TORVEX-812358 format. One record per residue (C-alpha): residue number from 1; residue in one letter; x, y, z. Coordinates in pm, whole numbers, plus 50000, padded with zeros to 5 digits. Layout:
// TORVEX-812358
NODE, resi, resn, east, north, up
NODE, NUM, a, X, Y, Z
...
//
This chain:
// TORVEX-812358
NODE, resi, resn, east, north, up
NODE, 1, m, 86072, 03434, 95983
NODE, 2, a, 85892, 03776, 96088
NODE, 3, a, 85495, 03779, 96102
NODE, 4, v, 85292, 03697, 95825
NODE, 5, a, 84977, 03750, 95748
NODE, 6, f, 84752, 03531, 95455
NODE, 7, g, 84507, 03677, 95231
NODE, 8, i, 84277, 03588, 94989
NODE, 9, f, 84233, 03755, 94596
NODE, 10, d, 83931, 03675, 94358
NODE, 11, h, 83880, 03847, 93996
NODE, 12, v, 83546, 03696, 94063
NODE, 13, d, 83620, 03600, 93707
NODE, 14, r, 83391, 03339, 93511
NODE, 15, g, 83444, 02982, 93470
NODE, 16, d, 83171, 02710, 93372
NODE, 17, e, 82948, 02778, 93655
NODE, 18, p, 82564, 02995, 93638
NODE, 19, l, 82656, 03320, 93760
NODE, 20, a, 82407, 03228, 94060
NODE, 21, t, 82638, 02952, 94144
NODE, 22, l, 82963, 03138, 94117
NODE, 23, f, 82861, 03372, 94385
NODE, 24, a, 82674, 03132, 94595
NODE, 25, h, 83022, 02967, 94547
NODE, 26, r, 83251, 03255, 94606
NODE, 27, l, 83019, 03305, 94900
NODE, 28, q, 83106, 02994, 95092
NODE, 29, l, 83416, 03015, 95001
NODE, 30, a, 83443, 03347, 95185
NODE, 31, e, 83229, 03191, 95532
NODE, 32, a, 83531, 02891, 95508
NODE, 33, a, 83814, 03183, 95480
NODE, 34, d, 83650, 03368, 95772
NODE, 35, a, 83640, 03033, 96000
NODE, 36, a, 84033, 02930, 95881
NODE, 37, g, 84188, 03265, 95976
NODE, 38, f, 84283, 03485, 95693
NODE, 39, r, 84293, 03823, 95706
NODE, 40, a, 84114, 03961, 95425
NODE, 41, y, 83927, 03914, 95105
NODE, 42, h, 84045, 04130, 94814
NODE, 43, v, 83821, 04154, 94504
NODE, 44, a, 83893, 04281, 94187
NODE, 45, e, 83696, 04537, 94002
NODE, 46, h, 83703, 04503, 93609
NODE, 47, h, 83350, 04554, 93375
NODE, 48, a, 83271, 04409, 93027
NODE, 49, t, 83524, 04105, 93005
NODE, 50, r, 83505, 03777, 93183
NODE, 51, l, 83774, 03858, 93411
NODE, 52, g, 83530, 04030, 93640
NODE, 53, m, 83178, 03927, 93740
NODE, 54, a, 83128, 04162, 94071
NODE, 55, p, 83149, 04465, 93830
NODE, 56, s, 82972, 04659, 94123
NODE, 57, p, 83245, 04509, 94404
NODE, 58, g, 83030, 04681, 94706
NODE, 59, i, 82719, 04487, 94635
NODE, 60, f, 82951, 04185, 94653
NODE, 61, l, 83129, 04310, 94940
NODE, 62, a, 82816, 04396, 95162
NODE, 63, a, 82651, 04058, 95072
NODE, 64, l, 82982, 03864, 95219
NODE, 65, a, 82971, 04153, 95504
NODE, 66, q, 82704, 03913, 95609
NODE, 67, r, 82845, 03577, 95569
NODE, 68, t, 83171, 03679, 95821
NODE, 69, r, 83245, 03745, 96124
NODE, 70, r, 83602, 03866, 96151
NODE, 71, l, 83756, 03839, 95789
NODE, 72, r, 83819, 04121, 95709
NODE, 73, f, 83751, 04282, 95298
NODE, 74, g, 83743, 04479, 94990
NODE, 75, p, 83835, 04605, 94677
NODE, 76, l, 84130, 04579, 94544
NODE, 77, v, 84095, 04802, 94357
NODE, 78, y, 83804, 05035, 94307
NODE, 79, l, 83833, 05225, 93985
NODE, 80, l, 83807, 05541, 94111
NODE, 81, p, 83776, 05709, 93760
NODE, 82, l, 83424, 05553, 93700
NODE, 83, y, 83284, 05645, 94043
NODE, 84, a, 83047, 05963, 94121
NODE, 85, p, 83290, 06084, 94473
NODE, 86, l, 82973, 06162, 94661
NODE, 87, r, 82791, 05821, 94622
NODE, 88, l, 83135, 05653, 94682
NODE, 89, i, 83198, 05815, 95041
NODE, 90, e, 82852, 05714, 95151
NODE, 91, e, 82914, 05344, 95019
NODE, 92, v, 83255, 05280, 95191
NODE, 93, c, 83048, 05462, 95482
NODE, 94, m, 82794, 05193, 95480
NODE, 95, l, 83001, 04906, 95403
NODE, 96, d, 83233, 04996, 95731
NODE, 97, q, 82963, 05012, 95930
NODE, 98, l, 82749, 04708, 95792
NODE, 99, s, 83079, 04483, 95874
NODE, 100, g, 83157, 04619, 96193
NODE, 101, g, 83458, 04791, 96090
NODE, 102, r, 83634, 04545, 95877
NODE, 103, f, 83633, 04707, 95520
NODE, 104, e, 83924, 04778, 95357
NODE, 105, l, 83952, 05086, 95050
NODE, 106, g, 84168, 04964, 94748
NODE, 107, v, 84144, 05230, 94540
NODE, 108, g, 84343, 05251, 94190
NODE, 109, r, 84307, 05465, 93828
NODE, 110, g, 84228, 05127, 93655
NODE, 111, i, 84528, 04919, 93406
NODE, 112, v, 84268, 04827, 93079
NODE, 113, p, 84239, 05134, 92867
NODE, 114, y, 83929, 04958, 92717
NODE, 115, e, 83751, 04962, 93003
NODE, 116, l, 83809, 05309, 93092
NODE, 117, a, 83710, 05383, 92696
NODE, 118, y, 83394, 05178, 92750
NODE, 119, w, 83288, 05412, 93030
NODE, 120, n, 83362, 05714, 92756
NODE, 121, v, 83731, 05802, 93052
NODE, 122, n, 84051, 05914, 92832
NODE, 123, y, 84303, 05691, 92958
NODE, 124, l, 84537, 05968, 92925
NODE, 125, e, 84360, 06169, 93201
NODE, 126, a, 84294, 05835, 93398
NODE, 127, q, 84593, 05949, 93673
NODE, 128, e, 84434, 06327, 93774
NODE, 129, i, 84130, 06224, 93766
NODE, 130, y, 84177, 05951, 94029
NODE, 131, e, 84443, 06175, 94199
NODE, 132, e, 84126, 06402, 94229
NODE, 133, a, 83883, 06138, 94312
NODE, 134, l, 84095, 06045, 94567
NODE, 135, e, 84145, 06367, 94748
NODE, 136, v, 83718, 06424, 94733
NODE, 137, l, 83685, 06053, 94926
NODE, 138, l, 83911, 06105, 95169
NODE, 139, a, 83809, 06412, 95283
NODE, 140, g, 83428, 06325, 95241
NODE, 141, l, 83513, 06074, 95497
NODE, 142, r, 83715, 06277, 95773
NODE, 143, g, 83345, 06398, 95787
NODE, 144, g, 83213, 06773, 95827
NODE, 145, r, 83072, 06939, 95516
NODE, 146, l, 83293, 06927, 95158
NODE, 147, t, 83374, 07191, 95005
NODE, 148, h, 83611, 07065, 94693
NODE, 149, r, 83677, 07310, 94391
NODE, 150, g, 83875, 07071, 94121
NODE, 151, h, 83933, 07039, 93770
NODE, 152, y, 83679, 06682, 93729
NODE, 153, y, 83485, 06735, 94082
NODE, 154, r, 83331, 07022, 94239
NODE, 155, f, 83145, 06965, 94588
NODE, 156, l, 82991, 07334, 94809
NODE, 157, d, 82947, 07273, 95148
NODE, 158, v, 82810, 06952, 95115
NODE, 159, p, 82680, 06773, 95493
NODE, 160, m, 82806, 06410, 95532
NODE, 161, e, 82550, 06250, 95704
NODE, 162, l, 82732, 05943, 95723
NODE, 163, e, 83068, 05833, 95853
NODE, 164, p, 83251, 05476, 95902
NODE, 165, v, 83361, 05291, 96177
NODE, 166, q, 83731, 05362, 96144
NODE, 167, r, 83857, 05710, 96218
NODE, 168, p, 83972, 05887, 95971
NODE, 169, h, 83872, 05597, 95699
NODE, 170, p, 83915, 05265, 95681
NODE, 171, p, 84278, 05141, 95565
NODE, 172, l, 84415, 05199, 95231
NODE, 173, w, 84531, 05002, 94967
NODE, 174, q, 84702, 05015, 94631
NODE, 175, g, 84856, 04742, 94357
NODE, 176, v, 85167, 04867, 94307
NODE, 177, v, 85477, 04745, 94053
NODE, 178, r, 85701, 05031, 94021
NODE, 179, p, 85984, 05076, 94374
NODE, 180, d, 85897, 05463, 94330
NODE, 181, g, 85518, 05394, 94407
NODE, 182, a, 85602, 05181, 94676
NODE, 183, a, 85807, 05495, 94807
NODE, 184, e, 85482, 05714, 94753
NODE, 185, a, 85248, 05494, 94956
NODE, 186, a, 85430, 05368, 95234
NODE, 187, r, 85456, 05778, 95300
NODE, 188, r, 85103, 05803, 95285
NODE, 189, g, 85060, 05516, 95539
NODE, 190, v, 84879, 05281, 95180
NODE, 191, n, 84933, 04928, 95213
NODE, 192, i, 85012, 04740, 94887
NODE, 193, v, 84949, 04432, 94699
NODE, 194, s, 85229, 04337, 94392
NODE, 195, t, 85180, 04098, 94119
NODE, 196, l, 85547, 04112, 94059
NODE, 197, p, 85791, 03829, 94055
NODE, 198, n, 86013, 03794, 94353
NODE, 199, t, 86284, 03978, 94249
NODE, 200, a, 86154, 04286, 94119
NODE, 201, l, 85936, 04249, 94446
NODE, 202, k, 86204, 04296, 94586
NODE, 203, q, 86259, 04624, 94477
NODE, 204, v, 85939, 04719, 94555
NODE, 205, v, 85995, 04614, 94924
NODE, 206, d, 86274, 04769, 95008
NODE, 207, r, 86159, 05086, 94908
NODE, 208, f, 85848, 05080, 95017
NODE, 209, f, 85980, 04992, 95421
NODE, 210, e, 86269, 05276, 95370
NODE, 211, a, 86005, 05545, 95280
NODE, 212, a, 85819, 05376, 95530
NODE, 213, g, 86035, 05452, 95832
NODE, 214, a, 85907, 05427, 96150
NODE, 215, r, 85581, 05514, 96092
NODE, 216, s, 85296, 05464, 96389
NODE, 217, g, 85112, 05134, 96324
NODE, 218, p, 85201, 04857, 96103
NODE, 219, l, 85202, 04827, 95667
NODE, 220, l, 85162, 04565, 95519
NODE, 221, v, 85369, 04466, 95146
NODE, 222, g, 85157, 04152, 95020
NODE, 223, a, 85272, 03903, 94724
NODE, 224, q, 84980, 03766, 94514
NODE, 225, r, 84989, 03473, 94359
NODE, 226, h, 84772, 03165, 94208
NODE, 227, v, 84773, 02924, 94455
NODE, 228, l, 84648, 02559, 94436
NODE, 229, v, 84649, 02274, 94672
NODE, 230, a, 84591, 01924, 94664
NODE, 231, d, 84724, 01567, 94830
NODE, 232, t, 84989, 01526, 94573
NODE, 233, d, 85203, 01763, 94313
NODE, 234, a, 85071, 01609, 94045
NODE, 235, e, 84725, 01616, 94099
NODE, 236, a, 84715, 02022, 94190
NODE, 237, m, 84922, 02023, 93848
NODE, 238, k, 84630, 01886, 93670
NODE, 239, l, 84369, 02073, 93845
NODE, 240, a, 84582, 02365, 93796
NODE, 241, r, 84647, 02406, 93476
NODE, 242, p, 84346, 02425, 93268
NODE, 243, a, 84179, 02650, 93560
NODE, 244, y, 84471, 02899, 93540
NODE, 245, q, 84461, 02838, 93142
NODE, 246, r, 84134, 02980, 93127
NODE, 247, w, 84235, 03251, 93389
NODE, 248, y, 84490, 03386, 93137
NODE, 249, e, 84189, 03364, 92883
NODE, 250, s, 83985, 03555, 93038
NODE, 251, l, 84245, 03825, 93171
NODE, 252, t, 84338, 03919, 92812
NODE, 253, s, 83995, 03900, 92628
NODE, 254, l, 83991, 04247, 92583
NODE, 255, w, 84329, 04341, 92472
NODE, 256, r, 84309, 04071, 92219
NODE, 257, a, 83995, 04152, 92071
NODE, 258, f, 84162, 04513, 92031
NODE, 259, n, 84480, 04358, 91908
NODE, 260, s, 84723, 04400, 92186
NODE, 261, t, 84850, 04150, 92481
NODE, 262, p, 84946, 04275, 92848
NODE, 263, m, 85287, 04177, 92901
NODE, 264, r, 85303, 04156, 93274
NODE, 265, f, 85167, 03807, 93300
NODE, 266, s, 85291, 03469, 93244
NODE, 267, e, 85024, 03289, 92947
NODE, 268, t, 85127, 02945, 93141
NODE, 269, l, 85079, 02794, 93426
NODE, 270, e, 85425, 02648, 93327
NODE, 271, r, 85608, 03009, 93316
NODE, 272, a, 85436, 03161, 93584
NODE, 273, l, 85531, 02871, 93777
NODE, 274, e, 85881, 02991, 93637
NODE, 275, h, 85846, 03354, 93726
NODE, 276, d, 85765, 03295, 94075
NODE, 277, v, 85395, 03463, 94040
NODE, 278, a, 85217, 03105, 94135
NODE, 279, i, 85271, 02816, 94363
NODE, 280, v, 85115, 02485, 94326
NODE, 281, g, 85168, 02116, 94460
NODE, 282, a, 85119, 01911, 94785
NODE, 283, p, 85090, 02076, 95129
NODE, 284, a, 85458, 02029, 95225
NODE, 285, t, 85529, 02191, 94879
NODE, 286, v, 85359, 02505, 94939
NODE, 287, r, 85484, 02551, 95215
NODE, 288, a, 85854, 02529, 95099
NODE, 289, e, 85729, 02721, 94825
NODE, 290, v, 85550, 02997, 95031
NODE, 291, e, 85821, 03018, 95292
NODE, 292, r, 86052, 03122, 94964
NODE, 293, h, 85898, 03305, 94842
NODE, 294, l, 85810, 03516, 95145
NODE, 295, a, 86186, 03548, 95216
NODE, 296, a, 86285, 03590, 94873
NODE, 297, s, 86077, 03870, 94842
NODE, 298, g, 86063, 04021, 95176
NODE, 299, c, 85705, 04046, 95202
NODE, 300, n, 85478, 04037, 95518
NODE, 301, y, 85148, 03985, 95331
NODE, 302, f, 85098, 03670, 95161
NODE, 303, v, 84748, 03692, 94932
NODE, 304, g, 84652, 03406, 94706
NODE, 305, r, 84400, 03334, 94458
NODE, 306, f, 84211, 03032, 94535
NODE, 307, m, 83947, 03039, 94270
NODE, 308, y, 84052, 03076, 93965
NODE, 309, g, 83891, 03025, 93610
NODE, 310, n, 83742, 02703, 93589
NODE, 311, l, 83849, 02509, 93888
NODE, 312, p, 83574, 02369, 94053
NODE, 313, y, 83430, 02474, 94336
NODE, 314, d, 83576, 02152, 94545
NODE, 315, a, 83846, 02162, 94398
NODE, 316, a, 83885, 02521, 94540
NODE, 317, r, 83771, 02447, 94830
NODE, 318, r, 83951, 02176, 94933
NODE, 319, s, 84317, 02355, 94830
NODE, 320, q, 84205, 02639, 95041
NODE, 321, d, 84069, 02378, 95344
NODE, 322, l, 84437, 02272, 95321
NODE, 323, f, 84632, 02594, 95280
NODE, 324, a, 84452, 02698, 95605
NODE, 325, h, 84574, 02406, 95729
NODE, 326, e, 84857, 02278, 95661
NODE, 327, v, 85051, 02566, 95537
NODE, 328, m, 84962, 02874, 95736
NODE, 329, p, 85014, 02725, 96054
NODE, 330, h, 85367, 02750, 95971
NODE, 331, f, 85357, 03092, 95933
NODE, 332, t, 85131, 03193, 96190
NODE, 333, r, 85268, 02972, 96499
NODE, 334, g, 85632, 02996, 96447
NODE, 335, g, 85648, 02697, 96230
//
């Protein structure tokens, strides 16, 4: 099997602990991930929901930058229609400088129409706003003076006094669920992550690498999965089941408030395992499942969710440590 990188994705969703404790535990997990050799820590942005307690990801990531030394990090994704582009340009530059060039720039339009509506953003216009905002963001990160005359944004000869460490800009990331979206990302040199099951994900991966061709520099295609590792399969299932259910309740809370349900997500842990979007068990079980998922999907990046729902911190830390010490070496050292 080709070389595989490992990362972490976190909704920073709310469980039963106080918010201050939640943030402290997340930063402790990031410190442990840094020491264990994970490549990157990706954090979601959500609003008006228990699914996202880091609605301003830059603030959370600034703290993370100072608690880690090697771990790369970034939003997955910044919801660009909700940002003033000039302010975001400056934030990205600061985060890249504060971390010594470890920032990963995830961008998107947002997938929850209700969140955008609370911000008075028309979901039907969100894609166009996103595309123009991204154009401004990348132009600003390249430096010099920014002039842009568009439908949603207009800037005239604005001096860009900050710059990122990574030039012309930090690596770009998107969440992708369609093969044509994967091909477009590959042509633009954008790394991708997906929550799709293996069979559907394989189509996305194939289109991505076909479109990427012989680009200079490797691009990453990530499979994002809920993960829980414990000493036995039974213990892992016992811990993961209620935690997954709490996460799913947070995920769907806004949708349910408007009498709707997102169809792409499994409503129970058992369904998630059946659909190949979760991996739960003892280290040997998880190691075999990760190998199967990577082989079936063709991904070169595995992104685990280790802390979710009301999973106790000690269980999440134990799970992440077991994964780092008993699963990752099988892939990073050639098995």
